[in-house]
C-alpha positions as CSV (number, residue, x, y, z in Angstrom):
1,M,-8.3,69.8,3.0
2,A,-8.7,66.3,4.6
3,A,-6.2,65.1,7.1
4,R,-3.6,62.6,6.0
5,G,-5.2,60.0,8.2
6,G,-8.6,60.6,6.5
7,L,-7.0,60.2,3.1
8,S,-5.2,57.0,4.2
9,R,-8.5,55.5,5.5
10,G,-10.3,56.5,2.4
11,L,-7.6,55.0,0.2
12,L,-7.5,51.8,2.3
13,K,-11.3,51.4,1.9
14,V,-11.4,51.8,-1.8
15,R,-8.4,49.5,-2.2
16,E,-10.2,46.8,-0.1
17,E,-13.1,47.2,-2.4
18,K,-10.8,47.1,-5.5
19,F,-12.0,50.5,-6.6
20,G,-15.4,49.1,-7.6
21,F,-13.9,46.5,-9.9
22,H,-15.9,43.4,-9.0
23,K,-14.7,40.9,-11.6
24,I,-12.0,40.6,-14.3
25,D,-12.3,37.5,-16.5
26,R,-10.5,36.4,-19.7
27,L,-13.0,34.6,-21.9
28,P,-12.4,32.3,-24.9
29,G,-11.3,34.2,-28.0
30,N,-9.2,36.6,-25.9
31,I,-12.3,38.6,-24.9
32,A,-12.0,40.4,-21.5
33,H,-15.0,40.7,-19.2
34,L,-14.8,43.6,-16.8
35,M,-17.5,44.1,-14.2
36,I,-17.5,47.5,-12.3
37,I,-20.2,47.8,-9.7
38,F,-19.5,51.4,-8.3
39,L,-17.3,54.4,-9.1
40,P,-15.7,55.7,-5.9
41,P,-13.9,59.1,-5.8
42,V,-10.3,58.5,-6.7
43,N,-8.9,62.0,-6.6
44,F,-5.5,61.0,-5.4
45,A,-2.5,59.5,-7.2
46,A,-2.4,56.1,-5.4
47,A,-6.0,55.4,-6.4
48,H,-5.2,56.3,-10.0
49,Q,-2.3,53.9,-9.9
50,G,-4.5,51.2,-8.5
51,I,-7.1,51.6,-11.3
52,G,-4.3,51.7,-13.8
53,E,-3.1,48.3,-12.6
54,L,-6.5,46.8,-12.9
55,M,-7.2,48.3,-16.4
56,S,-3.8,47.0,-17.5
57,Q,-5.1,43.5,-17.0
58,V,-7.5,43.9,-19.9
59,A,-5.3,46.1,-22.2
60,D,-4.1,43.2,-24.4
61,A,-7.6,41.7,-25.0
62,D,-8.9,41.6,-28.6
63,A,-12.4,42.8,-27.4
64,L,-13.8,44.0,-24.1
65,I,-17.1,43.6,-22.4
66,L,-17.7,46.3,-19.8
67,D,-20.4,45.0,-17.4
68,L,-22.3,47.8,-15.7
69,R,-25.5,45.8,-15.0
70,E,-25.0,46.2,-11.2
71,N,-23.4,49.6,-11.2
72,G,-25.3,52.0,-9.0
73,G,-23.2,55.1,-9.7
74,G,-20.4,57.1,-8.3
75,D,-18.1,60.0,-9.0
76,S,-18.1,61.8,-12.3
77,D,-14.3,62.3,-12.3
78,T,-13.9,58.6,-11.9
79,V,-16.1,58.1,-15.0
80,L,-13.8,60.3,-17.0
81,F,-10.7,58.5,-15.6
82,I,-11.9,55.0,-16.4
83,A,-13.3,56.1,-19.8
84,S,-9.9,57.4,-20.8
85,Y,-8.6,53.8,-21.0
86,F,-11.0,53.2,-23.9
87,F,-9.5,55.9,-26.0
88,D,-6.0,56.8,-27.2
89,G,-3.9,59.6,-25.7
90,K,-5.8,62.6,-27.1
91,P,-8.3,63.9,-24.5
92,V,-12.0,63.4,-25.4
93,H,-14.8,65.8,-24.4
94,L,-17.4,63.5,-22.8
95,N,-19.7,65.8,-20.9
96,D,-20.4,69.2,-19.2
97,I,-21.7,69.8,-15.8
98,Y,-23.9,72.9,-15.6
99,E,-24.8,74.4,-12.2
100,R,-27.8,76.6,-12.4
101,E,-27.2,78.5,-9.1
102,T,-23.8,79.7,-10.1
103,N,-24.4,79.6,-13.9
104,K,-21.2,77.7,-14.2
105,T,-20.3,75.0,-16.7
106,T,-17.5,72.6,-16.0
107,P,-16.3,70.6,-19.0
108,G,-15.4,66.9,-18.5
109,W,-12.5,65.6,-20.6
110,T,-10.6,62.3,-20.4
111,P,-7.1,62.8,-19.1
112,A,-4.2,62.8,-21.6
113,K,-2.0,60.6,-19.4
114,V,-3.0,57.7,-17.2
115,P,-1.0,55.1,-15.4
116,G,-0.8,51.6,-16.8
117,K,-1.8,50.4,-20.2
118,R,-4.8,51.6,-22.2
119,F,-7.2,49.2,-24.0
120,G,-7.1,51.9,-26.7
121,G,-9.6,53.5,-29.0
122,K,-9.8,50.9,-31.9
123,K,-10.7,47.5,-30.5
124,P,-14.4,46.6,-30.0
125,V,-16.1,47.4,-26.7
126,F,-19.5,46.2,-25.5
127,V,-21.2,47.7,-22.5
128,L,-23.8,45.7,-20.6
129,T,-26.7,47.5,-18.8
130,S,-29.8,46.8,-16.8
131,K,-32.6,48.6,-15.1
132,R,-30.3,48.8,-12.0
133,T,-27.5,50.7,-13.8
134,F,-27.8,54.2,-12.5
135,S,-26.1,57.6,-12.2
136,G,-22.4,57.3,-12.8
137,G,-22.8,53.9,-14.4
138,E,-25.2,55.5,-16.8
139,D,-22.8,58.3,-17.4
140,L,-20.0,55.9,-18.4
141,A,-22.4,53.9,-20.7
142,Y,-23.9,57.0,-22.3
143,S,-20.5,58.6,-22.9
144,L,-19.0,55.6,-24.6
145,Q,-22.2,55.1,-26.6
146,M,-22.5,58.7,-27.8
147,T,-18.9,58.9,-28.9
148,K,-19.5,55.7,-30.8
149,R,-16.8,54.0,-28.8
150,A,-19.0,51.1,-27.6
151,T,-22.1,49.2,-28.3
152,V,-24.6,49.1,-25.4
153,I,-26.4,45.8,-24.9
154,G,-29.1,45.1,-22.4
155,E,-31.9,47.1,-20.8
156,A,-32.7,50.8,-20.6
157,T,-31.1,52.1,-17.5
158,G,-32.6,53.9,-14.4
159,G,-32.5,57.4,-15.7
160,G,-30.6,59.5,-13.2
161,A,-28.5,62.1,-15.0
162,H,-28.5,65.0,-12.5
163,P,-25.7,65.3,-9.8
164,V,-27.2,65.5,-6.3
165,K,-26.1,66.8,-2.9
166,L,-27.3,66.2,0.6
167,V,-29.3,69.1,2.0
168,S,-30.1,69.2,5.7
169,L,-33.7,70.0,6.7
170,D,-33.2,70.0,10.4
171,D,-31.2,68.2,13.1
172,Q,-32.8,64.8,12.1
173,F,-33.7,64.9,8.5
174,A,-31.9,65.6,5.2
175,I,-32.7,65.0,1.5
176,T,-30.7,64.6,-1.6
177,M,-31.4,67.3,-4.2
178,P,-30.2,67.8,-7.8
179,Y,-28.0,70.8,-8.0
180,A,-26.6,70.5,-11.6
181,E,-27.2,68.9,-15.0
182,S,-25.0,66.7,-17.0
183,I,-25.0,67.7,-20.7
184,S,-23.5,65.8,-23.6
185,P,-21.5,67.9,-26.0
186,I,-22.7,65.6,-28.7
187,T,-26.5,65.3,-28.0
188,H,-26.8,68.5,-25.9
189,S,-29.0,66.4,-23.7
190,N,-28.7,63.5,-21.3
191,W,-30.4,60.4,-20.1
192,E,-32.5,61.9,-17.2
193,G,-35.8,60.0,-17.0
194,T,-35.4,58.0,-20.1
195,G,-32.3,56.1,-19.1
196,V,-29.6,55.1,-21.5
197,V,-31.3,53.3,-24.4
198,P,-29.3,50.3,-25.5
199,D,-28.2,49.8,-29.1
200,V,-29.2,46.1,-28.7
201,A,-32.2,45.6,-26.5
202,T,-32.3,42.3,-24.5
203,T,-32.8,41.2,-20.9
204,A,-30.1,41.8,-18.4
205,D,-29.6,38.1,-18.0
206,A,-29.1,37.6,-21.7
207,A,-26.9,40.6,-22.3
208,L,-23.5,38.8,-21.6
209,D,-24.3,36.0,-24.0
210,E,-25.3,38.5,-26.7
211,A,-22.2,40.5,-26.1
212,L,-20.0,37.4,-26.3
213,K,-21.6,36.5,-29.6
214,R,-21.0,39.9,-31.1
215,A,-17.4,40.2,-29.7
216,A,-16.5,36.8,-31.2
217,A,-17.8,37.9,-34.6
218,A,-16.0,41.3,-34.4
219,T,-12.7,39.6,-33.6
220,K,-12.9,36.7,-36.0
221,H,-10.0,36.8,-38.4
């Protein structure tokens, strides 16, 4: 267990970095634009509260554009926690993590209760991707796509689906090695090597405009 001081420093750091939330805009037509550039570990209540406050800022939008074009990855539990805001209260099974060495499978479900307000499971969501979207960012995009909760717009992503850990080789060198496999309960596969294939293929630069056009059409009354 980490010391209290370590937890405080860790919480302070992710708070300073706004838990990876780089931008929250409200665009014409009551469309929210949320850019998340990394997914830090947030396995303590104060971090959950901080993310809840940020997600609450977009809860009343009529449509949401989740921008993951610069997201290089992060923690799988954070993926589940953030994804929960795009569903209603009932937990949703998004993935399984299978570890070959232990032959253990750990299911990943969205939490039933989260702080703040949810965007919910009915309003339109559009996810922007690029070639730079990787690992945890891909996990979030893939999970929302495969559950048919979001339309993915942009480029095929980097293709890193296997969790890795640091393995020491000697006193000076270490390498990162895959130790597990992410498996979708829907596709029974993942995005390793292929990347997340967008529903609407376009360049990363054009993805936001394309999403805005589709969001405006989806919310037109």
